N, C-alpha and C positions, 0 to 999 in steps of 0.2 A: 504491499498499500506505498502513495506517498505522501510525503507531508504538505498539509496546505499551509498556503504562505501567508501570513498575520499580517506581514509588508507593515504600506500607512506612510507618515511623513516619520520623521526621525527626530530626536533633539541635536540641537547645534545645527542649521538652517540648511539638514536634509530635505529634500521633499518628496514630498512621497510616494510610494508605488508599488502600496496596494499587495491585495494576496491574489496568489491563482493555481488554481487547480488546475489541473489538464486531466482530461478524461479521457482513456482508451489513448492510443498509441500504439507505433510498433516502434520497439529502442533497439538501440543497436546487435546488434548480434539476433536479429528472429526473435525479441522476449518482447510479449506484452507491456507494455508501459501499464499500471492501473491504477495512476493516476498523480497529484501531485509535484509539481512545477512551483515555486513560490515565486510569484512574479513580479519581479523586483525590479523587470521591464528588460531579462531577457533579449538579446541581440545576437542576430549571426547578418553580419554584414557582408553580402552581395557580392561584390566588386572583383573585379578580372580574370583575367585569366595567367594562374599560378607558373610559377619553374617545378616543375614534379605533374605536367599534365595536365591538372581539373579546371576547367574553366566555369568562372562562376556567372550566375546570372550580375549582369548591373554593364558592365564594359569598362572597369577603370583598371586598371594593371596591377596585383597584387606580388610584389616583388619579394623574391623568396618564400612562395609562397608553400602550401601547406600536403603534402602528398599523402592518400590515404595510405596509412599504416605511416604516419612522419618521424619524427627523431624523438627517443625519450632523451634528454637528458640528468646526468645525475646533479642536481642543482644544490650548488656553498662548496666550502670546502670547509673540513672538519677542524676545529680550534681546539688548542689545549685550554687549560684552566675553567676554575668553577664559575661560579652563577657569582656576578660582583653587585657588591651593595648599592644601594644609588639607584639615580634616573641614567638617560644614554644624554650625556651633554658636550662628548668628547665629537673629532669627528671622524668618521670609520676608514680608514683605508684603503687605498685605491680597489675598485672592482667588487669592495664591502657597502651591503644596503645597511647594517647595523653597525656603529662604535665596537659593540661588547659582544660577548661569546655566550648565550642566556637567553632563558627563556622569559620572553618577552609580553608587558600589560600597554595597556591603550583604552583610549576613550575618545567616545566623539570630543570636540574644540573644543566647545562652550561649555560641557561638564572638566573637560582638563582644566580649563580658568579661573570657574568660578571655584573651582578645590580650592586655585590659590598654590603657594609653591609646596607647601607638605603632602598632595599631591603627584604636581607636576615633577614633581624630583626623582618617583619612583617608574614614570611611564615613560617608554621607550618610542612609539610614535601616539599620532590621533588624527582620526578621523575626518575631516572638514563635512561638511552639506558633499551627495552627490551630484556627479558630472554631468550637467542633463543639455547640454547646447552648444553652441557659441560662446567661447572663452570668458569668463567671466569669475576668476574665481582668484583675482587679483590675493583677495585676504588673507589666501594659504598660503604665501608666500611671503609676504607681513606675520602670521603669525610661527611661522618656523626659519624666517632668518637670524642673523645674528643683532640680538637687540629686544626681540618679536617675543610673545607672550608666550610660546612653545618652543622658543629657541637651541637648536638642538636634539630636538624629537622630529620623527620621518612622519610626514603626510602622507597614509595609504587611503588614496583615496577612489572613488568606485565609481565608475563609468558608466553612464545609463541612456547614453543618446540616444541610441535607435526606436528604444521603445516608446521614449519618450518624444520624440517627432512625431511618427507616427502615429498612438496616443493623441495628439494634438490636433494634428493634421488631416487626421483623417474620423476624430470619432468615434478610438475606440473605447471602452472599456477594460481593464486587470479580466483575468479570464473567469475571478470570483465573483464577478460585479457586470449586475444587471441593469440596464435599461440605458446602453449611452443609441444613438441611430446608428452609426457604424458597423458595431458590431462589441464583440471584445478579439484581444490577441491570440488568443489559440488557435480563432479558427483564420486571422487575416493577416495576425502580424506578419507573418515571413512574405508575403501576398506583398502587401506595403513597405516595408522593406525595403525588398529588393525595386520596389518603385521607386523608392524615394531616397537610392544610395548616394547618386551623387551627393544631396544635401547634404547626408551624415556623416559621407566625409571627408566634407570641406568641415561640418565642427570639430574632426576630430584633428587634423590638421591645423584650426585654428587656437583648438588648446595645449597642442603642440610648440606653436611657434610664441602663445602667452604664457605659459610656464617657464619657454627657457627666458624669457625676454623679463623672466622676473626670480629667476629661484634662484638663477646661482648658481646652474650647475650642482645644488646639494641634493640629496639622495628623495626620490619619491615614487612609492608604488604604486602601480593601477591594478584597479581590483577588475577584470575583463566583464562587462555583461553579463552580470547574472541570469541564470538561466538559458541559457542559449540550449542549451538540450529542447527547450520545448516550445521551436522550432521547426524542429525533424521530429519530434514528438508527440502535440498535444493538439492536432484535427487538425492541421493547418489546412486551409486549400487551395496551399502552394509551396508541401514542405521541404525542406529542403533534404538533402542527402545529410549521412554523414559526412564523407569526401566534402559538400558542398561545403557543408560550414566551415571544413576547416582549413578550409583557403580561403573565407569572408575572414573570420577570427585573423588568419596574419595579415590583410587587408591593412584590418584595423592596428590592428600591430605597430605597423609599419610607417604609416602613417603618425601615429602616437608620435612613437620612433625616433619620428624624422629629423625632427630638432632638436630633441632630448634625449642620446647616444645614452645617458646613463641612466636611466630609466630604468626601471622595475617591473615585471610585467605577471600578475598572480592572474591564474588559469578556472574559472568559478569553476564547484566543487556540487555536484546539484543530486541528493543522496536516496533520488527515488529512482536514477542510473539502475541495469541489472546488473550481474557483478563485478561488482567496483567497479563499473567502465572502461572495464580491459576491452571493448568496442566500443567504444567511441573517443576517449582518448588518441588510440592509435592513430585521429584520422588527421589529427596538431599536431603540427610543427615543435615540440614541446619542448625544442631547444630557445622559443623565443622568451621562453615562462621561466622567470628563477621560483614565482611558489604556484602552491592552488591552496582554492582560499573559496568558505564557507562564505553567508553573508545574509544577516538576515529574518530567514527562522528560527533562531534559535537553535541550538545543540546538546546532545549529551557528554556531559567530564565526567561523571562515573558509571561510561559503557562504553562496552568499544565497540559496537554501530554512534556512529554520526547524531542519528537522530533513534529511539528504539523503536518508530513506527515502518524504518525502513530497512532494509538488508544491507545495506555499504556500511561496512567499517571502516574505519580512521587508520589502520594498519594495511589493509583490500587497498584504499584510495593511494594509497603511500606508496603502496609496491605496486604498485598499474603504473604509475605516472614518473616516481622519482624524486618528488616532491617534495617540500617541507609543506606543511601546513599551516596557515595563519585560519586560525577562528575563530567565531565570532557567536556573541549570549543574544540574540535578536532583539525586534520586537514584542511588542502586543498587539492584540488586535487594532487594525488601523492605527496605527504606529503611536497608540500610546505604551507607555514603558510599560515594560517589563519588572520592574526593578532588579537587583543588585542580585543575578547566580550564588548563590554558593557553593553552590557544587566546583564551578569554579575558581573559588576561594579553598578548596583542602587540597594542602601540599600530595598528599597520596593519589590521591584525582588527576593534575598535573604531573605527576611523572610519570603515569600509566600513560599519558597520551602523549607524555615526550616520548616515549620508548615505540609509543604510536608511531612517530614522524607529528609530532602539531609541535610549533615553536610559539607561536603569540596566541594570547586569546584578549581579544575586545568588546570589554564590558558595555556596555553602549549606557547604561541607567546607573551607573551603580552610586555609591547613598555617602554623604559625605569621610564616613574614615576610612574611606578605598583605598589609599592609598600610604596608613596603617594596620590596612589587612597585609598588602604589600607586603612593606616594609619585613611582616611577622614572621613571613610564608619563602622567599625569598632565599634566606642563607639553605631551607631547605629541597631546596628542587635543585634536580639534576642536569648537568650541561648539556644541550642538543650534542645529537653526533654531524648534525649540520651544521653553517653559524653563516647564513646566508650576510 
């Protein structure tokens, strides 16, 4: 059974994403997908002919395309040393995203700032509002750059451009919402993303040049378009093949990376994909990605499964992709605060997940004492085997 999306507008300026429950669809590898894509705007771009022989719908050439059976690269370098105390304030080494080799904690930018120095000093990253269209996130640079309120922390920015564009342009609802005159993303999302590809690609390029002008070469992570899988298995009128999904993702990564050669990218985890995604991720050029990540629907810290209602396991998807995992705690219904997830504050749970390949947790709605909680457990945590 799939995970129903709780979606919605997040704190800290993040625009509502909505939930989405996909009914039916055929999973990669021929397995029926029984539902549950959390619609945070998942998108598969549809541009161009990629190197590797796959032609996407649209007409934009994706440099370095992803052929079916794309490359799986082991991410990161194992660093020696234990968990350091305090927050991430130093500059990372060349080729590194984070300055310290340890398990990482983060939250939404507004919550971090409201928590003050006692919280910020314990954090390694922050999450701004989601990337929704043409570049308008100069505030991320202001927060992250030297002298900013969150200086030294790595921005982790979720891209949501494709679904947001077609929802607005074609009056589409998220998949578990009715009443939109254009229908919903589960049925028409792939069709309209194909149709509006040039607009979507130009918005990605705008964000690349925008961040390049203000970020000063500092590290940034882009968590690419959540729920990409729904455009293959969500009951689409013009569904993509897994191979097209891989080629199209390459095009978007290349557009965003064009002016940001040092940016790091994360591929979305949809826990309802069967067989730990073994027939899905092989369609992507995983060499473009440093991480894989959950986004928005909540995750289980005290379970080998990412969500108890889905079969995918932390260790399973980590093994399939070879990538370290950025986990999150998600939102409540309609974007309401789900509160701090206490299971992600238990050292034994975190160490079990570290052994499964998880290297960070973003608590979207922690309480005011979370900085003290992090400080109290950090010394008990294992050092991840991979430290990008």
